[in-house]
N, C-alpha and C positions, 0 to 999 in steps of 0.2 A: 498483396495487402490492399484492403479497401479503405479509402478515406472518405468520411461523410460527416455531416453536421446535423445536430438536433437542437431545437429551440428549448430553452429552459422554461420551466412551468411558471415562473414569475413573469414571463413575457418580456423580460428586459435583456436577455442575452442568449448566447448559444454556446454549445460545446463541440469541440472537434474530437471525432472518434476515429480510431484505426482498428480494423477488424482483420484478424489473421485466421484462416480456415484450414482444416485438413486438406492436403493436396487434392485428394480425390473429389472433394466437394467444392473446390474453388471455382468461381464462375469462369467458363471457358475451358474447363477440363483440368487435368493434373498439371501442376506447375504454373497455372495462370497467375498473373500478377497485374498490378496497375491500380489506378485510383478510380473509385466509383463514387462520385459526388452525390450527396442527398439521397442515396439509396438506403432503405431501412431493412436490414436483414432480420426480419421477424421470424418467429417460430423456432428460435434456437433455444429451447427451454433448458438445454443442458450446458449452455455456454458459460464462460467465466469472464468476469470484469476485473481488471487490475486497477487498483486505486494507488496512484503514485505518491511519493513523499514531497517534502518542501524543497524549494530552491532548484528544482529540476522539472523537466517535462516528461511526457510519456515516451519520448524517443529512446531513452536509455533502457526502458523496460522491454523493448520489442524483442531482443534476443531471448530474454527470459520467457516472454509470451510464446515465442516459437517453440521453445522447449516444452512448455505446457501443452501446446497444440499437438506435438508429436507424441507426448506421453498419454494424453487423454483422448486424442482423436476427436476433439470438440473445438468449436470456434472460441477464440480468446479476443476480448475487446479491451483495448487501452484507450483512455480518453484524457485529454488535457483539462485539468481542473481550471477554474476561472483564474485569470490573471497571467496566463502564459500562452505562447504559441498562437494557434488559430482559434482559441476560445476567447470569450468576452472578458473584460477586466473585472476584478472583484468589485461588487457594488459597495456603495457607501455604508450600507448597513450589514456588511458581511459578518457572518457568524457560522457556528457549526450547523445551524439550521439551513443555511445556504448550501452547504456541502451535502447534507443529507437529502435535501430536495433534488439537487442535481444528480446524485447517485441514484435516487429513485427514478428519475427521468431516464438515465442510461439503462437501468435494468429493464424498465418497461419497453423502451424503444428497441433494445437488442433482444429482448425475450430471455436474457441470461438469468440463471438461477443461483450461481455461486460467485464468491468474491475472493480474491487474493489481494492483500493490502499491505503496504510498507510504511512504517514510521508514521508521519502525519496521516497518511492514507489509512493506517490501522485505527487511528483515532476516529476518523470519519466512519469507517466500516462498523466499529463497535457502537458508535452513536446511532447509526442507521439500523443496526440489528435490534435495537430496543423498540423499534416501531415498524420496520419493513419485513415482509416475508422473504427470507433468504434461506435457500436449501442448506448449503454448507459454506464454511468460510475459513480462511487461513490468514492470520496476521503475522507480520514479522517486525519486531521491535515497535509495537504500537505505542504511540506517544500519548498516553492517557494520564491525566492528572487525578490522583486519588488523595483526598484529604489534604490538598495543598502541597503534595510532595514535589511538584514541578515549579512551585513559585520561586524557589531559590535558583532555578535555571534561567529565570527571566532577568535580563540585564537592561535596565532603563536606558543605559548608554547606547544600546543597539538602536532603539527608536530615535533617540536624539541624533545619532550619527547619520541615520538614513534621512531624517528630515533636513539635515544641513548638507547633505550630499557627500558626507565623508564615508564613502562606501568601504574603503579598506579598514577603517576603524570599526565599522558596523560588522563586517565579516569576521574580524578578530574577536569581537565580543560574542557573536553568535557561536563561533566554534568553541571558545572557552567555556561559555555557559552550558551548551548542550553536550560537550565532550564527545561528539560523534565522529571526530576525525582521528580516533585512536590516540597514540602517544603525541601526535602533533598538537592535540588540544591542550596539552600541558605546557606548551612553549609560552614564553613571555609575550605580552601584547605586541611589543615592537617587532618580534620575529614573525608573529602572525600577520601583522600589517605588511611586512615585506613579502611573505608568501602570497598574500592577496594580490599585491602588485604584480608579482611574477605570474600567478595563475591567470590574471586578467588578459595575458597575452595569448591564452589558448581560447578556443571557441567555447568550451565548457565553462572555464573560469569567467569569461565575459558574460555568458548567459546567467550564471549564478549571481553575479553582481547586479544584473538587471532585475533579477527576481527578488532581491533583498526586501523591497517594500511588501511583497506578498508574504514573506516570512514573518514580518512584524505583525501583520493582520492574523496570520495563522497561529502564531504563538499566543496572541491575545485571545483567540477563539478557544484554544486548549485551556487556558487558565480560566476563562469565563465559564467553561463547561465543567470545572472541577466538581467532582462528585464523590459520594460515599459508596462503599461497596454495594450496599443494598439497592442502590439505584440501577444496578446492572442485572438485578434478579429477573427482570422481564425478558432477558435474552434466552430464547429457547433454540436458536440456531446452533447445531453442532459446530463448534469452533475450535480450531487448533491455534493456540497462540505460541509462536516461536520467537526465540531470541538468540542472537549470535553469541558464541562463546567468548568472542573478543569485543562484543558490544559494550557500551557503558552499562554497569550493573543495574542501574535503576530500571531499565527496561525489563530485565528478568524478574526483579522484585515485584514490579506491577503485575506481570503475567502470573506469577505464583499466587499473589493475593487474589486476583480475579478468579483463577482456576479453583482455588480453595473455597471461594464463596459462591460461585455460580456453577451448578451441576452441568450445564451445557458446554462449559469451557474446559479445555485441557491445555496443558503447558509443557513445553520441552525446550531445552537448550540444544542448539546445533553447534557442535564443537568446530573450532577453527574458522568461524565466520565473523566478519566485521559487520558493522552497522549497515554498510552499503551492499551487503551480500547479494540481494536480488539483481543488482546492476553490475555485478562483477562476473568474470568467467567461472565456469564450474556448473555441475549438475545437481549438487547435493540438495539445495533448497527446492529446486524444481521437482526432484524426486519426492521429497517429503510432502510438498504441497499436493502433488498429483496422487500420491498414495492415500492421503486423507480424503481428497475430493472423490476418489473412486470408491471409497468404503462406505459401509453402513446400509441400513435398510432403505430401499427405494432408490438406490444408486443406479445410474444408467449402466447398461451392459458395456464393458470396456471393449474397444476394438481389438481385433486379433493382432498378433505381432509379438516378437520376443521381448521387446522393451516393456510394453505394457503388461505382458504376461508375467514378467519378473516382478512387477509391482504387486500383482494381485495374488501371486502364489502364496498359499498359507491362509487365505480367507480374510474377510473383513466384516464378519457378522457383528451385530449389535448396534444400538443407536449411536454410540460414541464413535464407532468405526475406527478406533485407534488401537494398534497393537499394544500389548501389555507394557512394553518398555516405554511407550509414549504417554501412558496414562498420567494423571495429575501428579506433579512432583511437589513434595512438601518444601518447607523453607530450608531444609538441609540439602536439597537437591541442587 
């Protein structure tokens, strides 16, 4: 894995990137590893950029990225969005435009053409697709606000708790509002506060608490970018919007509405998957994403191998590049 840094286009910050390549193409030969600082692996026009969700860093997505590398035979780039790990803090005027500009920088510097994005990252990717040239894209539980449908998810208590340093209260309000923790989200606030206290003893829990201020800014960015369906009509990038069968239902409802309204978008539910599907064990989501990214007119020729061969058997013709069972699902699906 290569670790490198790029400057943001506003000249005020930088982003930390991690690049994973197919073994045969890694610097130093098969199986090579290590950090390559400030190197810019250009010319990777078939590469993929992963855009992560809120309250976490790109580290949790690296196992998923390695699966995509094996399936696609292409480099996969993960980067830390501003406000975490080795990237710059969120600027005072942070907004969706900040994230779109940063994603444009990552695409340009890596030469990547495709995107896989999760949750808030899906929001960023769909915003970007309205103006950036992206070849193909997959989102999972994209956190998009349509006609104010996410306003009820916003808890003013979250921001007040963060401002006063009451991070256990803030975490409880965030989990209850977004309902992304499955059945746990329905626990009383007192029980959620206790869970926050217990989880803070783990590395991941402590990291999530530290990132709560970024979650406030990101929730505000989603609500500020609230849009009507027609505003997404400019998207021409073939996009597969996925939602987990065990994810909060509002993600699937948003995906269905967008897919019904925008010809370039398709939607499907992945059974048995929670909201945090991309950072959990299992291959189902990586297989779905890889199959879509490999399909359609102008797709790169997939590498040889039984695993990738099994993905492409049966053909991927057509601009949508989605098997019939993946095509747009109506409100009853």
